[in-house]
N, C-alpha and C positions, 0 to 999 in steps of 0.2 A: 778563861774565855771571857771576852768583853761582849756585852750586849748593848746595842745602840737602838734607841727608839726614835723613829722619825714620826713627828706628829703635826697634825693640822686640825682644823675644826671638824671637817667632814670625813677625813681619811678616805677620800675618793679620787685624789689626784696626785699632788706633789709628794705627799708622804708615801704613797704606794710606789711611785716611781723611784723615790730615793731608796727605800728599803730593798726593792728588787735589784737596783743597780749596785748597792752596797754588797748585797749577797752574791752578785755576779763577780765582783772584782776583789772581794776580800778573801783571805784564807779562812775557810770555815772552821779550822781548828783553833783560830785565834779570836775571831769575832763573828757575830751574827747580828742581823738587823731585823726588827719588826716595825710595823707601822700601826698607828692608832689615832683616834681623834676624840675630841671632847663632846661632839655631837655627831656621831657617825651617820653617814648617808646609807641608803639601802644598797647601793652598788657603786662600783668604780665608774667614773665618767667614760662614756663611749670614746671620746677623742683620745683619752689616756690609753685605753685598751688598744686602740689602733696604732697610736704612736709607739707604744712599747713593742707591739707585734712587728713593727718595721725593723726593730733591732733584735728580733728573735727572743723576746721575753713575753711569755704568755701570762697575762694577769686575769684571764677569764674566770678563774676560780678564786680570785682574791675577794675577800669579804671585809668591808670596813668594820672596824671593831672599836669599842670604847676603851679609852685610856683609863685604866684603873690603877690604884695604888698597888694591887697585887701584881699587875703586869709590869709595873715599873720597879718593884722592890729590889730586884737583882740587876738592874740596869747600871751601866757605866756612864751613859751620856744620853741626854734628851736633845734632839735637834728639832726645833720648831721651824715652820715653813712660812715666815713672813705674814702671820695672821694678826700681828699687832697685839692689842690688849686682850683679844679673844684667844690667844695662844695658850695652850695648857702650861701649867707650872706644877712641878712635882717637888715638894719641899725636900731639900737635902740632895737633889740630883743636879749635877752639873748640866747647864743648858747653853746651847748655841742657838742663834736665830739666823736663818738664811732668808733675806728679803726677796721672795720669789712671787711672781704673778700667779694667781690662781688660774689653772687651765680650764676651769668650767666655762662652757659656752664660747671657747676660743676656737679659731680656725685650726685645722691640722698643722698648718705651717707655724702658727704661734705655739701650739702645744709642743711641736718638735724643738722649737727654740728654747722653751722652758726645760724640756727634757735634756737638752745639751748642757744647759747651765747646771742643772742638778747633777748630771754626770761629771762635770768638771769639779763641782763642789765635793761630790762623793770621793773621787779619786784623791783630791787634796786631803780630805779627812782621813782616808785610809793611810796615806803617807804620814800624817800627823800622829795617828794612833800607833803606827809601827806595825 
């Protein structure tokens, strides 16, 4: 089983959407995703909650969490979310970076556009991972 970590700084937007979409589309017997951040927020952004609810994914119980070495030790891949130099790095773990806009304080229309880009990236990643 492959474990993919989606990470950003606050774990309150892009990484939450990416992990939820990955878990929706991937075969759970082959891969699972989690999300984390280097400086987790207290909660997921309200616009992200609403945008995901529009596609029947409920993140109301999602809690941002800290990316730790223990969390990452059995991971196959770390996907960072366009946070530049502040993106997390886990030594020895393969890393991809998706240059995505942070949905914080964006309109619902903008958050939906970010969600659709993440969804396309996730589907491509699942194809790549097999």
